[in-house]
N, C-alpha and C positions, 0 to 999 in steps of 0.2 A: 504493500500500500504506500501511497505517497502522502506525506503529511502536508504538502503544499497544495493549494487549490489548482494551480496551473503552473506550467514551467516558466512562463514569462512574467507573471504578475508579482512574484516574490512575496506572497502573502503566506505567513506561517500558520498552520493549523494549531491553535492553542490546545486542542484536545490531545495532541501528541505530547505536549509538555505536562499538562495537568493529569492526564490519564494515559501514560505511555503503554500500559498493558493492552489498551484497546487498539493500538497501532502497531506495536512491535512485540514479538514473542520472546526475544532474547537480547541481551546487551550487544551481542555481535551484529544483530540486525540494525541497530542504531548506527554502529560504526560503518557498516557497509552501505548505508543509504547515501547515494551521491547527491541527492537534492538538499541535504542538510549542511549547514555551515558547521565549522568546528565549535563555535559558541553554542549553536542549537543542540548539537550532539552532547556537549558537556552539560547543558541545562537539563536535558532529558535524562541523562545518566545520573545526575545529581538528585533529581526529583525521585528517581527510582531507588536510589540509595538511602533516601530519607527514612528516618525511623517511622514515619507515618505509614510506610508500606511494609513495615516489619510484621511478621506473624508473631502474635503474642506468645504462643507456646514454644516457638523456635526463633528467637530474635536474629539468628544468622541468615534466615530466609526472608526474602522480600516477595510480596505478591501484590503489586499494584492492581487497582480495579481493572477487571477485564482480562487479566493475564490467565492463560490456560493452565500453566504450571509454574510454581514458584521458582525463583532463581536465588542463588546464594549471593551474599554481599561480596564475597571474594570474586565472583564472576563480574559483578558490576565494577568493583575497584580495578580488576584486571583490564576491563574495557576502558576505564578512565586512564590507566597507565598507557595503554596502547594509543589512545587518542593524543596524549601528551608527548609520546615518543621519547620520554626520558628514561633514565636508568631505573631499574627495579630495586636496586639496593642503594643506600646512601653512599655518597662519595667517601672514600677513605676506608672502606671495609667495615667489618663488624666492630662496634664499640666494645671496649672492655674497661674494667676498673683497674686503677693503678694500685689501690690498696685493698686489703681484705675488708669485707663487709661484716665479718664476725667480730664480736667483742673480744677484747683482750681479757684473759682470765686474770683476776686479781690474785696476787701471790700472798 
């Protein structure tokens, strides 16, 4: 489905933003839609990641209105990472502590 009303009029269907589950079945569908700008894709994925779409009994799953099957928050965040094209790990590698976090035993 196309979230815009026509190719030439550049009018965005707000239903795709407010209820992405009615237009897209999976976050990768949002990424692969050529009619959406990067900002529109980011807004749709962010609305999908919102806690308002979380399933109460399993908060790691998101089920926006109209979605046939829930998706995990990890799938949504992965799509956002792909959209940004940035590194998946923070620069500089894995952080570590220079000192022990255990308490010194009093002698």
